[in-house]
DRENDO-1510 file (C-alpha; in Angstrom, 1 decimal, always signed):
<recs>
REC; n; res; u; v; w
REC; 1; UNK; -0.2; +0.1; -0.1 .
REC; 2; UNK; +1.2; +3.6; -0.7 .
REC; 3; UNK; +3.5; +2.1; -3.4 .
REC; 4; UNK; +3.5; +4.6; -6.7 .
REC; 5; UNK; +1.3; +2.7; -9.3 .
REC; 6; UNK; +3.1; +2.6; -13.1 .
REC; 7; UNK; +0.6; +2.7; -15.5 .
REC; 8; UNK; +1.4; +0.1; -18.7 .
REC; 9; UNK; -0.2; -0.7; -22.2 .
REC; 10; UNK; -1.3; -4.0; -22.1 .
REC; 11; UNK; +1.1; -5.2; -25.0 .
REC; 12; UNK; +4.1; -4.5; -23.0 .
REC; 13; UNK; +3.2; -6.4; -20.1 .
REC; 14; UNK; +6.0; -9.1; -19.6 .
REC; 15; UNK; +6.5; -12.6; -17.5 .
REC; 16; UNK; +6.9; -11.3; -13.7 .
REC; 17; UNK; +4.4; -8.5; -14.3 .
REC; 18; UNK; +1.2; -8.5; -11.7 .
REC; 19; UNK; -0.9; -5.7; -12.7 .
REC; 20; UNK; -4.4; -4.4; -11.8 .
REC; 21; UNK; -7.2; -3.5; -14.2 .
REC; 22; UNK; -10.0; -1.3; -12.9 .
REC; 23; UNK; -12.6; -1.1; -15.5 .
REC; 24; UNK; -15.7; +0.5; -15.8 .
REC; 25; UNK; -17.6; -0.7; -19.1 .
REC; 26; UNK; -17.6; -3.9; -21.0 .
REC; 27; UNK; -15.9; -2.0; -23.9 .
REC; 28; UNK; -13.0; -0.9; -21.8 .
REC; 29; UNK; -12.5; -4.5; -20.5 .
REC; 30; UNK; -12.5; -6.2; -24.2 .
REC; 31; UNK; -9.8; -3.3; -25.0 .
REC; 32; UNK; -7.6; -4.2; -22.7 .
REC; 33; UNK; -8.3; -8.1; -21.9 .
REC; 34; UNK; -8.6; -8.8; -25.6 .
REC; 35; UNK; -5.3; -8.2; -26.5 .
REC; 36; UNK; -4.1; -9.8; -23.4 .
REC; 37; UNK; -5.5; -13.0; -24.4 .
REC; 38; UNK; -4.8; -12.9; -28.1 .
REC; 39; UNK; -1.1; -11.9; -27.6 .
REC; 40; UNK; -0.4; -14.9; -25.6 .
REC; 41; UNK; -2.6; -17.4; -27.8 .
REC; 42; UNK; -0.4; -15.7; -30.9 .
REC; 43; UNK; +2.7; -16.5; -28.9 .
REC; 44; UNK; +2.1; -19.9; -28.0 .
REC; 45; UNK; +1.6; -19.2; -24.5 .
REC; 46; UNK; -0.9; -20.8; -22.2 .
REC; 47; UNK; -3.9; -18.7; -21.2 .
REC; 48; UNK; -5.8; -18.9; -18.3 .
REC; 49; UNK; -9.1; -17.2; -17.5 .
REC; 50; UNK; -10.7; -16.9; -14.2 .
REC; 51; UNK; -14.5; -15.5; -14.4 .
REC; 52; UNK; -18.0; -16.3; -14.6 .
REC; 53; UNK; -18.0; -16.5; -18.3 .
REC; 54; UNK; -17.7; -19.4; -20.5 .
REC; 55; UNK; -15.0; -19.7; -23.2 .
REC; 56; UNK; -17.3; -17.9; -26.0 .
REC; 57; UNK; -17.8; -15.2; -23.8 .
REC; 58; UNK; -14.8; -14.0; -23.1 .
REC; 59; UNK; -13.9; -10.0; -23.7 .
REC; 60; UNK; -12.3; -9.2; -26.8 .
REC; 61; UNK; -11.5; -12.6; -27.7 .
REC; 62; UNK; -13.3; -12.7; -30.9 .
REC; 63; UNK; -14.3; -15.9; -33.3 .
REC; 64; UNK; -16.6; -18.4; -31.1 .
REC; 65; UNK; -15.1; -21.4; -33.3 .
REC; 66; UNK; -11.5; -20.5; -32.7 .
REC; 67; UNK; -12.0; -20.6; -29.0 .
REC; 68; UNK; -13.6; -23.9; -29.3 .
REC; 69; UNK; -10.5; -24.9; -30.9 .
REC; 70; UNK; -8.2; -23.6; -28.1 .
REC; 71; UNK; -10.2; -25.3; -25.5 .
REC; 72; UNK; -9.7; -28.3; -27.3 .
REC; 73; UNK; -6.2; -28.4; -27.5 .
REC; 74; UNK; -5.8; -27.1; -24.1 .
REC; 75; UNK; -3.9; -23.8; -24.6 .
REC; 76; UNK; -6.9; -21.8; -23.5 .
REC; 77; UNK; -7.8; -22.8; -19.8 .
REC; 78; UNK; -11.4; -20.9; -18.4 .
REC; 79; UNK; -12.0; -21.4; -14.9 .
REC; 80; UNK; -15.5; -21.1; -13.1 .
REC; 81; UNK; -14.9; -18.1; -10.5 .
REC; 82; UNK; -15.9; -20.3; -7.5 .
REC; 83; UNK; -13.7; -23.2; -8.3 .
REC; 84; UNK; -11.1; -20.9; -7.7 .
REC; 85; UNK; -11.7; -18.8; -4.9 .
REC; 86; UNK; -14.7; -20.9; -2.7 .
REC; 87; UNK; -14.2; -23.7; -0.1 .
REC; 88; UNK; -18.0; -24.0; +1.8 .
REC; 89; UNK; -19.3; -20.8; -0.1 .
REC; 90; UNK; -16.4; -18.5; +1.2 .
REC; 91; UNK; -13.0; -17.2; -0.1 .
REC; 92; UNK; -10.3; -19.3; +0.4 .
REC; 93; UNK; -6.9; -17.6; -0.4 .
REC; 94; UNK; -5.2; -21.5; -0.2 .
REC; 95; UNK; -7.3; -22.9; -2.3 .
REC; 96; UNK; -6.8; -20.1; -4.8 .
REC; 97; UNK; -2.8; -20.6; -4.5 .
REC; 98; UNK; -3.4; -24.4; -4.8 .
REC; 99; UNK; -5.4; -23.8; -8.3 .
REC; 100; UNK; -3.8; -21.4; -9.7 .
REC; 101; UNK; +0.1; -23.2; -9.1 .
REC; 102; UNK; -1.2; -26.6; -10.0 .
REC; 103; UNK; -2.4; -24.7; -13.5 .
REC; 104; UNK; +1.2; -23.0; -13.8 .
REC; 105; UNK; +2.9; -26.3; -12.9 .
REC; 106; UNK; +0.7; -28.1; -15.8 .
REC; 107; UNK; +1.2; -25.5; -18.3 .
REC; 108; UNK; +5.2; -25.8; -17.7 .
REC; 109; UNK; +5.1; -29.7; -18.2 .
REC; 110; UNK; +3.3; -29.2; -21.3 .
REC; 111; UNK; +5.9; -26.8; -22.6 .
REC; 112; UNK; +4.4; -23.5; -22.8 .
REC; 113; UNK; +7.2; -21.0; -22.7 .
REC; 114; UNK; +4.8; -18.3; -20.8 .
REC; 115; UNK; +1.5; -18.3; -18.8 .
REC; 116; UNK; -1.0; -15.7; -19.0 .
REC; 117; UNK; -3.8; -15.8; -16.0 .
REC; 118; UNK; -6.2; -13.0; -15.6 .
REC; 119; UNK; -9.3; -12.9; -13.2 .
REC; 120; UNK; -12.0; -11.0; -12.8 .
REC; 121; UNK; -12.5; -10.5; -9.0 .
REC; 122; UNK; -15.4; -8.6; -8.7 .
REC; 123; UNK; -17.6; -11.5; -7.9 .
REC; 124; UNK; -15.2; -13.0; -5.3 .
REC; 125; UNK; -15.7; -9.8; -3.4 .
REC; 126; UNK; -19.3; -10.0; -3.2 .
REC; 127; UNK; -18.6; -13.3; -0.9 .
REC; 128; UNK; -19.1; -13.0; +2.9 .
REC; 129; UNK; -15.8; -11.7; +4.3 .
REC; 130; UNK; -13.7; -12.2; +0.7 .
REC; 131; UNK; -12.5; -8.4; +0.8 .
REC; 132; UNK; -10.2; -8.3; +4.0 .
REC; 133; UNK; -8.8; -12.0; +2.7 .
REC; 134; UNK; -8.4; -10.6; -0.9 .
REC; 135; UNK; -6.5; -7.6; +0.4 .
REC; 136; UNK; -4.3; -9.6; +2.6 .
REC; 137; UNK; -3.4; -12.1; +0.1 .
REC; 138; UNK; -2.7; -9.4; -3.0 .
REC; 139; UNK; +1.0; -9.2; -1.7 .
REC; 140; UNK; +1.6; -12.9; -1.3 .
REC; 141; UNK; +0.4; -13.2; -4.7 .
REC; 142; UNK; +2.9; -10.7; -6.0 .
REC; 143; UNK; +5.1; -12.5; -4.5 .
REC; 144; UNK; +4.4; -15.7; -6.0 .
REC; 145; UNK; +4.0; -14.0; -9.5 .
REC; 146; UNK; +7.4; -12.3; -9.3 .
REC; 147; UNK; +9.3; -15.5; -8.7 .
REC; 148; UNK; +7.6; -17.2; -11.2 .
REC; 149; UNK; +9.8; -15.7; -14.1 .
REC; 150; UNK; +7.1; -17.2; -16.9 .
REC; 151; UNK; +4.4; -15.8; -15.6 .
REC; 152; UNK; +2.3; -12.5; -16.1 .
REC; 153; UNK; -1.2; -11.9; -14.4 .
REC; 154; UNK; -4.0; -9.3; -14.5 .
REC; 155; UNK; -6.1; -8.8; -11.8 .
REC; 156; UNK; -9.7; -7.3; -13.0 .
REC; 157; UNK; -12.2; -5.1; -10.8 .
REC; 158; UNK; -15.5; -4.2; -12.3 .
REC; 159; UNK; -15.8; -0.6; -10.8 .
REC; 160; UNK; -19.4; -0.5; -11.2 .
REC; 161; UNK; -19.9; -3.9; -9.0 .
REC; 162; UNK; -17.6; -2.8; -6.3 .
REC; 163; UNK; -17.5; -0.1; -3.6 .
REC; 164; UNK; -15.1; +2.8; -4.6 .
REC; 165; UNK; -12.8; +2.3; -1.7 .
REC; 166; UNK; -12.3; -1.4; -2.2 .
REC; 167; UNK; -11.5; -0.9; -5.7 .
REC; 168; UNK; -8.9; +1.9; -4.6 .
REC; 169; UNK; -7.2; -0.5; -2.3 .
REC; 170; UNK; -7.3; -3.4; -4.3 .
REC; 171; UNK; -5.6; -1.4; -7.2 .
REC; 172; UNK; -3.0; +0.4; -4.8 .
REC; 173; UNK; -1.8; -3.3; -3.8 .
REC; 174; UNK; -0.2; -3.5; -6.9 .
REC; 175; UNK; +2.9; -2.1; -8.6 .
REC; 176; UNK; +1.5; -2.2; -12.1 .
REC; 177; UNK; -2.2; -0.8; -13.4 .
REC; 178; UNK; -2.6; -1.9; -17.0 .
REC; 179; UNK; -4.1; +0.3; -19.6 .
REC; 180; UNK; -5.3; +0.2; -23.4 .
REC; 181; UNK; -2.7; +0.1; -25.8 .
REC; 182; UNK; -2.5; +3.5; -27.3 .
REC; 183; UNK; -4.5; +4.5; -30.8 .
REC; 184; UNK; -1.6; +6.4; -32.0 .
REC; 185; UNK; +1.7; +6.7; -30.6 .
REC; 186; UNK; +5.0; +8.3; -32.5 .
REC; 187; UNK; +7.3; +9.0; -29.6 .
REC; 188; UNK; +5.9; +12.7; -29.5 .
REC; 189; UNK; +2.4; +12.1; -29.5 .
REC; 190; UNK; +0.5; +9.2; -27.6 .
REC; 191; UNK; -3.4; +8.6; -28.1 .
REC; 192; UNK; -5.3; +6.3; -26.1 .
REC; 193; UNK; -9.2; +5.8; -26.1 .
REC; 194; UNK; -10.7; +6.5; -22.6 .
REC; 195; UNK; -13.6; +5.2; -21.1 .
REC; 196; UNK; -16.4; +6.5; -18.4 .
REC; 197; UNK; -16.4; +9.0; -19.4 .
REC; 198; UNK; -15.8; +8.5; -22.9 .
REC; 199; UNK; -13.3; +10.0; -24.9 .
REC; 200; UNK; -9.3; +10.0; -25.3 .
REC; 201; UNK; -6.3; +10.6; -23.1 .
REC; 202; UNK; -3.6; +12.7; -25.0 .
REC; 203; UNK; +0.1; +12.9; -23.9 .
REC; 204; UNK; +2.9; +14.6; -25.2 .
REC; 205; UNK; +3.0; +17.8; -28.0 .
REC; 206; UNK; -0.2; +18.4; -29.7 .
REC; 207; UNK; +0.6; +20.3; -32.6 .
REC; 208; UNK; -0.8; +21.0; -36.2 .
REC; 209; UNK; +1.2; +18.3; -38.0 .
REC; 210; UNK; -0.5; +16.0; -35.5 .
REC; 211; UNK; -3.9; +17.1; -36.7 .
REC; 212; UNK; -4.6; +13.9; -38.9 .
REC; 213; UNK; -4.1; +11.2; -36.0 .
REC; 214; UNK; -6.1; +13.8; -33.8 .
REC; 215; UNK; -9.1; +13.9; -36.0 .
REC; 216; UNK; -8.9; +9.9; -36.9 .
REC; 217; UNK; -8.8; +9.4; -33.0 .
REC; 218; UNK; -11.8; +11.2; -32.4 .
REC; 219; UNK; -13.6; +9.8; -35.6 .
REC; 220; UNK; -13.4; +6.3; -33.9 .
REC; 221; UNK; -15.0; +7.1; -30.7 .
REC; 222; UNK; -18.1; +7.2; -33.1 .
REC; 223; UNK; -21.0; +9.2; -33.6 .
REC; 224; UNK; -22.9; +8.7; -29.9 .
REC; 225; UNK; -24.8; +11.6; -28.8 .
REC; 226; UNK; -23.2; +11.8; -25.3 .
REC; 227; UNK; -20.3; +14.2; -25.0 .
REC; 228; UNK; -16.8; +12.8; -25.7 .
REC; 229; UNK; -13.9; +14.2; -23.1 .
REC; 230; UNK; -10.7; +14.8; -24.2 .
REC; 231; UNK; -7.8; +14.6; -20.9 .
REC; 232; UNK; -4.8; +16.8; -21.5 .
REC; 233; UNK; -3.6; +16.1; -18.2 .
REC; 234; UNK; -0.2; +14.6; -19.8 .
REC; 235; UNK; +0.0; +17.2; -22.8 .
REC; 236; UNK; +3.2; +19.1; -22.4 .
REC; 237; UNK; +2.7; +21.6; -25.6 .
REC; 238; UNK; -0.8; +22.5; -26.9 .
REC; 239; UNK; -0.5; +24.1; -30.4 .
REC; 240; UNK; -3.9; +26.9; -30.1 .
REC; 241; UNK; -4.4; +26.1; -33.4 .
REC; 242; UNK; -5.4; +22.6; -32.2 .
REC; 243; UNK; -8.8; +24.5; -30.5 .
REC; 244; UNK; -10.3; +25.6; -34.0 .
REC; 245; UNK; -9.8; +22.0; -35.3 .
REC; 246; UNK; -11.7; +20.7; -32.4 .
REC; 247; UNK; -14.1; +23.3; -33.1 .
REC; 248; UNK; -14.6; +22.2; -36.6 .
REC; 249; UNK; -14.8; +18.8; -35.6 .
REC; 250; UNK; -17.5; +19.5; -32.9 .
REC; 251; UNK; -19.6; +21.4; -35.1 .
REC; 252; UNK; -20.0; +18.2; -37.8 .
REC; 253; UNK; -20.7; +15.5; -35.2 .
REC; 254; UNK; -24.4; +15.0; -33.9 .
REC; 255; UNK; -26.2; +18.1; -32.9 .
REC; 256; UNK; -25.8; +18.9; -29.2 .
REC; 257; UNK; -22.9; +16.6; -28.7 .
REC; 258; UNK; -19.8; +18.4; -27.1 .
REC; 259; UNK; -15.9; +17.7; -26.9 .
REC; 260; UNK; -15.2; +18.4; -23.2 .
REC; 261; UNK; -11.8; +19.3; -22.7 .
REC; 262; UNK; -10.3; +18.1; -19.3 .
REC; 263; UNK; -7.2; +18.8; -17.3 .
REC; 264; UNK; -6.0; +22.0; -19.7 .
REC; 265; UNK; -2.6; +23.1; -19.6 .
REC; 266; UNK; -3.2; +26.5; -17.2 .
REC; 267; UNK; -2.0; +28.8; -19.8 .
REC; 268; UNK; -4.4; +27.5; -22.5 .
REC; 269; UNK; -7.1; +27.2; -19.5 .
REC; 270; UNK; -6.2; +30.7; -18.6 .
REC; 271; UNK; -6.3; +32.3; -22.3 .
REC; 272; UNK; -9.5; +30.6; -23.1 .
REC; 273; UNK; -11.3; +32.2; -19.6 .
REC; 274; UNK; -9.9; +35.5; -21.2 .
REC; 275; UNK; -11.7; +35.2; -24.7 .
REC; 276; UNK; -14.7; +33.1; -23.5 .
REC; 277; UNK; -15.9; +29.6; -23.8 .
REC; 278; UNK; -18.5; +31.0; -26.0 .
REC; 279; UNK; -16.1; +31.6; -28.8 .
REC; 280; UNK; -15.7; +28.0; -28.5 .
REC; 281; UNK; -18.9; +26.6; -29.8 .
REC; 282; UNK; -19.0; +22.8; -29.3 .
REC; 283; UNK; -16.4; +22.9; -26.7 .
REC; 284; UNK; -16.9; +22.8; -23.1 .
REC; 285; UNK; -14.8; +23.2; -20.1 .
REC; 286; UNK; -14.3; +20.1; -18.0 .
REC; 287; UNK; -12.3; +19.1; -15.0 .
REC; 288; UNK; -9.5; +21.3; -13.8 .
REC; 289; UNK; -5.6; +20.2; -14.0 .
REC; 290; UNK; -4.6; +19.8; -10.6 .
REC; 291; UNK; -2.1; +21.8; -9.1 .
</recs>
């Protein structure tokens, strides 16, 4: 607890990594867990999923017929949550370690070069007395994963099904928090899809030379009527011409839909405040950047 958490794109996860993934929507879950599963299967790694879904309903996996084949070959192993976590209806950490340990050992005996393990922990948290036990065993689990140089793990938490304080505490026991892969990254600007609120996270330098990837990313959000949020918290430079581009884009999308600008750099936020938001139709002020 209290350790600084590093955000890591899911495509960069490696053996020995133990990451938290608090998600808000099914789309967000599929955007992160889908690549985690698919990358492992493409690399001929063992993939283990613990949750309430059958193998045909795994987030972002794709073709159900392909999932059938992978289960038959044994490369994909889907284990019901209760089998891993419950003993006489209660959360049992010892049972969890025994079941997962057996699966990892079996994967090594089968010759798999690495194991990808992910579990949706939201279900277990609803069991009586599970939360304090789960919180206590996370450190033990982190040590076990770190010692297993061929294992990488993602602990999923559905924020809509768990109390916020529990999500924060359980996420805080991890050194890593896994995020979606960027939709654009050229070393200067990185754009990542975000959810709840729906939109984009921007990082780096946003200049006029990068208008095209920004427009492409905005278009990928879709034509929903809800507002789209753009998070500028990690933007080091923002060309003011980008604001004109955003106004043009906003006015061409669905009537009444706005682009909400969150965490603007202080100098840009101050300039807009002086000019007045009324001069930027289709744009709206969002959350303020923390000092």
